LUMDREN-836113 format. One line per field, with one value per residue (C-alpha): x, y, z; residue in one letter. Coordinates in Angstrom, 3 decimals, padded with zeros to 6 digits, always signed. Layout:
N
c1 <- X_...
c2 <- Y_...
c3 <- Z_...
type <- a_...
***
This chain:
275
c1 <- +047.628_+046.799_+044.036_+042.067_+042.283_+041.194_+038.272_+037.153_+037.162_+035.235_+031.714_+030.496_+031.948_+030.088_+026.904_+027.136_+027.191_+023.734_+021.827_+019.778_+021.204_+019.210_+018.217_+017.000_+015.015_+013.338_+012.598_+010.895_+008.935_+007.822_+006.830_+004.501_+003.246_+002.958_+003.488_+001.388_-001.527_-001.348_-000.993_-000.580_+001.555_-001.301_-002.189_+001.450_+001.673_-001.444_-000.636_+003.131_+003.266_+001.283_+003.434_+006.707_+005.567_+004.166_+007.279_+009.559_+007.535_+007.408_+011.115_+011.981_+010.085_+011.784_+015.178_+014.545_+013.542_+016.637_+018.818_+017.466_+017.817_+021.313_+022.417_+021.318_+023.131_+026.292_+026.762_+026.255_+028.923_+031.247_+030.992_+031.361_+034.457_+036.039_+034.946_+033.916_+030.758_+030.762_+031.218_+029.588_+027.575_+030.388_+032.916_+030.671_+030.163_+033.901_+034.668_+032.118_+033.350_+036.865_+035.635_+033.968_+035.932_+035.014_+031.337_+031.374_+032.936_+030.289_+027.348_+028.996_+029.512_+025.904_+024.655_+026.889_+025.716_+022.024_+022.012_+023.664_+021.448_+018.351_+019.541_+020.260_+016.961_+015.032_+016.967_+016.352_+012.631_+012.308_+014.425_+012.383_+009.050_+010.295_+011.283_+007.759_+006.523_+008.893_+009.854_+013.070_+015.754_+019.414_+020.599_+023.770_+024.770_+028.088_+027.023_+028.781_+028.344_+026.352_+022.646_+020.514_+018.422_+018.508_+015.487_+015.234_+018.854_+022.495_+022.419_+019.589_+021.270_+024.373_+022.283_+019.718_+020.388_+017.706_+015.068_+016.100_+015.047_+017.546_+016.110_+018.059_+017.067_+018.222_+016.408_+017.552_+018.922_+020.817_+023.020_+023.411_+020.856_+023.681_+025.284_+022.452_+023.506_+026.635_+024.878_+023.855_+023.714_+022.252_+019.042_+015.528_+014.957_+016.246_+013.964_+015.022_+012.972_+013.117_+011.220_+012.971_+010.409_+012.807_+013.587_+012.857_+011.106_+014.391_+016.096_+013.205_+013.630_+017.322_+016.548_+013.982_+016.509_+018.647_+015.769_+015.258_+011.910_+011.535_+009.433_+007.766_+004.932_+001.494_+001.500_+004.539_+003.251_-000.003_+001.377_+004.562_+003.838_+006.840_+005.912_+002.227_+002.643_+006.095_+005.652_+008.796_+007.600_+005.514_+004.187_+005.305_+001.940_+002.470_+005.861_+004.348_+001.352_+002.901_+006.507_+007.434_+004.370_+004.376_+008.093_+007.489_+004.793_+007.193_+009.946_+007.554_+006.402_+010.021_+010.897_+013.393_+011.715_+009.015_+005.816_+005.881_+004.051_+003.609_+000.985_-001.463_+001.041_+000.849_-002.589_-003.315_-003.595_-007.105_-006.975_-004.071_-004.474_-005.268_-005.890
c2 <- -137.242_-137.738_-140.072_-137.051_-135.346_-138.524_-138.968_-135.386_-135.970_-139.234_-139.666_-140.541_-137.316_-135.329_-137.272_-136.515_-132.817_-133.093_-135.689_-134.512_-135.265_-137.572_-134.573_-132.589_-135.612_-136.052_-132.354_-132.324_-135.476_-134.066_-130.817_-132.801_-135.365_-133.159_-129.414_-128.779_-130.617_-128.344_-131.105_-129.764_-131.309_-133.265_-134.830_-135.724_-137.434_-139.511_-140.441_-140.729_-144.284_-143.290_-140.206_-142.098_-144.714_-142.123_-139.960_-142.937_-143.965_-140.435_-139.928_-143.030_-141.695_-138.300_-139.995_-142.049_-138.883_-137.080_-140.036_-140.144_-136.370_-136.385_-139.196_-137.233_-134.108_-135.861_-137.984_-134.845_-132.948_-135.950_-136.508_-132.820_-132.626_-135.724_-135.388_-131.804_-130.576_-131.845_-135.606_-138.405_-141.272_-143.623_-141.573_-141.595_-145.360_-146.031_-143.744_-145.396_-148.842_-147.795_-146.631_-149.867_-150.077_-146.514_-147.037_-150.321_-148.516_-145.780_-148.164_-150.186_-146.985_-146.015_-149.379_-149.308_-145.820_-146.765_-148.723_-146.000_-143.424_-145.413_-145.688_-141.991_-141.143_-143.063_-141.328_-137.924_-138.705_-139.361_-136.300_-133.935_-135.223_-135.010_-131.382_-130.568_-131.741_-129.368_-131.805_-130.864_-133.087_-133.182_-134.839_-136.950_-136.189_-137.507_-139.477_-142.815_-143.279_-141.253_-142.130_-140.327_-138.463_-137.665_-136.216_-133.733_-132.431_-133.270_-131.166_-133.207_-136.441_-135.464_-134.756_-137.552_-139.979_-142.478_-139.793_-139.365_-141.115_-142.498_-142.831_-144.348_-145.009_-147.948_-148.859_-152.486_-154.186_-157.442_-157.366_-153.599_-153.224_-154.215_-150.826_-149.173_-150.708_-148.554_-145.485_-143.945_-146.966_-145.105_-143.888_-144.550_-146.790_-147.398_-146.907_-148.153_-147.050_-149.394_-150.602_-153.984_-156.786_-159.658_-159.551_-163.019_-163.872_-165.053_-161.781_-159.824_-161.686_-160.810_-157.203_-157.038_-158.425_-155.383_-152.943_-151.971_-151.214_-151.535_-148.677_-149.511_-148.284_-149.675_-151.809_-153.756_-154.192_-155.667_-157.429_-159.217_-162.382_-162.075_-158.453_-158.931_-160.373_-158.955_-156.539_-154.638_-153.911_-150.741_-148.329_-144.744_-143.709_-145.959_-144.343_-140.872_-141.761_-144.259_-143.096_-139.671_-137.636_-138.920_-138.108_-134.699_-133.879_-134.933_-132.704_-129.736_-130.242_-130.429_-127.238_-129.060_-127.806_-125.301_-126.563_-123.662_-124.637_-128.132_-127.133_-129.662_-132.443_-131.830_-133.419_-137.057_-138.113_-139.280_-139.374_-141.682_-143.733_-147.385_-150.333
c3 <- +019.717_+023.405_+024.570_+025.835_+022.427_+020.637_+023.047_+022.427_+018.680_+018.884_+017.604_+021.105_+022.515_+019.830_+020.582_+024.329_+023.491_+021.928_+023.964_+026.946_+030.396_+032.694_+034.850_+031.832_+030.634_+034.034_+034.445_+031.046_+031.924_+035.291_+033.609_+031.343_+033.872_+036.971_+036.489_+033.393_+035.001_+038.039_+040.618_+044.164_+046.919_+048.504_+045.162_+044.505_+047.895_+047.471_+043.865_+044.185_+042.797_+039.729_+039.144_+039.555_+037.031_+034.628_+034.836_+034.154_+031.108_+029.694_+030.426_+028.413_+025.386_+025.747_+025.963_+022.809_+020.916_+022.189_+021.239_+017.685_+017.217_+018.727_+016.423_+013.346_+014.536_+015.684_+012.563_+010.451_+012.423_+012.342_+008.583_+007.755_+009.940_+008.428_+004.780_+004.186_+002.486_-001.081_-001.079_-003.011_-001.598_-002.591_-000.603_+002.457_+002.144_+001.827_+004.752_+007.052_+006.038_+007.043_+010.460_+011.517_+014.789_+015.780_+014.949_+016.858_+019.824_+019.579_+019.757_+022.528_+024.549_+023.876_+025.142_+028.210_+029.142_+029.227_+032.499_+034.614_+032.895_+033.857_+037.457_+037.759_+036.046_+038.712_+041.502_+039.903_+039.533_+043.265_+044.062_+041.888_+043.210_+046.800_+046.217_+045.097_+048.516_+050.364_+053.109_+054.945_+053.445_+052.536_+049.328_+049.329_+052.950_+054.198_+057.283_+057.734_+054.005_+051.496_+051.223_+048.654_+051.237_+054.931_+056.722_+058.366_+058.531_+059.132_+062.312_+063.777_+062.706_+064.660_+067.747_+067.531_+064.653_+065.671_+065.086_+061.428_+058.248_+055.753_+052.237_+049.357_+045.761_+043.628_+040.435_+040.690_+043.781_+043.299_+046.432_+046.548_+049.323_+051.692_+051.064_+052.947_+056.230_+056.024_+054.581_+057.895_+060.172_+063.138_+061.523_+062.771_+059.787_+056.311_+053.332_+049.925_+046.926_+043.967_+040.916_+040.965_+040.569_+041.205_+044.942_+046.347_+049.592_+051.082_+050.173_+051.670_+054.967_+055.003_+054.118_+056.921_+059.410_+058.611_+059.380_+055.747_+054.142_+050.384_+049.029_+045.726_+043.489_+044.338_+041.190_+042.401_+045.951_+044.699_+041.624_+042.720_+044.736_+047.051_+047.839_+048.666_+052.155_+052.968_+055.880_+054.948_+051.400_+051.458_+048.860_+048.491_+049.886_+052.941_+053.464_+053.634_+055.798_+058.214_+058.448_+057.092_+058.120_+061.732_+061.926_+060.381_+062.945_+065.678_+064.274_+064.127_+067.726_+068.873_+067.024_+064.796_+061.647_+060.758_+059.173_+056.699_+053.518_+054.954_+057.504_+056.076_+056.769_+060.507_+060.595_+059.821_+056.199_+055.421_+051.661_+051.006_+047.865_+048.510_+046.262
type <- m_s_r_t_s_k_d_q_e_s_l_f_f_i_f_k_g_f_v_l_s_p_r_d_v_i_k_q_a_i_a_e_v_v_v_q_k_g_f_e_a_d_y_i_k_t_h_f_s_e_l_v_t_g_t_q_k_r_a_y_d_i_f_l_d_s_q_r_n_s_w_r_k_s_i_d_v_y_l_k_r_e_l_g_e_n_v_t_r_t_e_v_t_r_f_l_a_s_r_f_e_e_l_d_s_f_f_l_s_l_t_n_s_r_r_p_r_a_g_s_a_f_q_i_t_i_s_e_l_f_k_k_l_d_y_p_l_v_e_q_p_e_i_d_g_i_p_d_f_l_l_p_s_i_e_h_f_r_k_n_p_i_d_c_i_i_f_t_v_k_r_t_l_r_e_r_w_r_q_i_v_t_e_g_t_r_g_l_g_f_f_l_a_t_i_d_e_s_v_s_g_k_q_l_e_e_i_s_a_n_r_i_y_l_v_v_p_i_g_l_k_t_g_v_d_s_y_k_s_a_v_n_v_i_t_f_e_d_f_f_e_d_h_l_d_p_a_f_r_r_w_v_r_a_g_i_t_d_s_g_k_l_a_t_y_t_g_p_n_e_d_t_l_r_n
***
């Protein structure tokens, strides 16, 4: 039997067929945290930190429920396929004991998949909330690297890159912030959204020297000592009011983009959430 065939018969392969994808988890969480409560774009902007945090928490609960349900379904399918319908408890016990290596591999694969899932879930959260604000943006553009978002467009970047905003999302940083310097190096500024609480003061100085702003929820800006006085650590609300909305107004005046449904963004923000 080929490796592909064995992989497709594995318990983990069966499990993946049942468990919700990161995007489906986030969409369900946003539906509960944002859509069902009828929040409009202006509210989302001024409470973005709260909604990011709330969506992440709800998404984690949804994922755990999906994981539990998927385990029940997948182990049922697996045992019926391997043993048939009418088996005794002793037969099931003996069979599972003989499959220790496969079960060990399953749980190891499950553990290893959680970190990338969490990272993609954070990126999808930002993406879905951004879409609800209707700003002109391009996801995953190929521009001297591939940042998560480019505003307002690839066409404008090619004509005037220093008038564009590069926005990337990384749940945790370590040294990965260095990638941003190559992900669109000619942009007006680099904005890196994160929920990493462990960036040191020394790292923040180095990040600042590379023209990168860290964009974090309000709770991190006010709660992490190294973030409080760092001028290049801003909240999501700061990003909209001090960086994106001024740029958006400039793009509208220059005819680069149409204000459309964003007409209210062409005036100054006076209701931005502050702590």
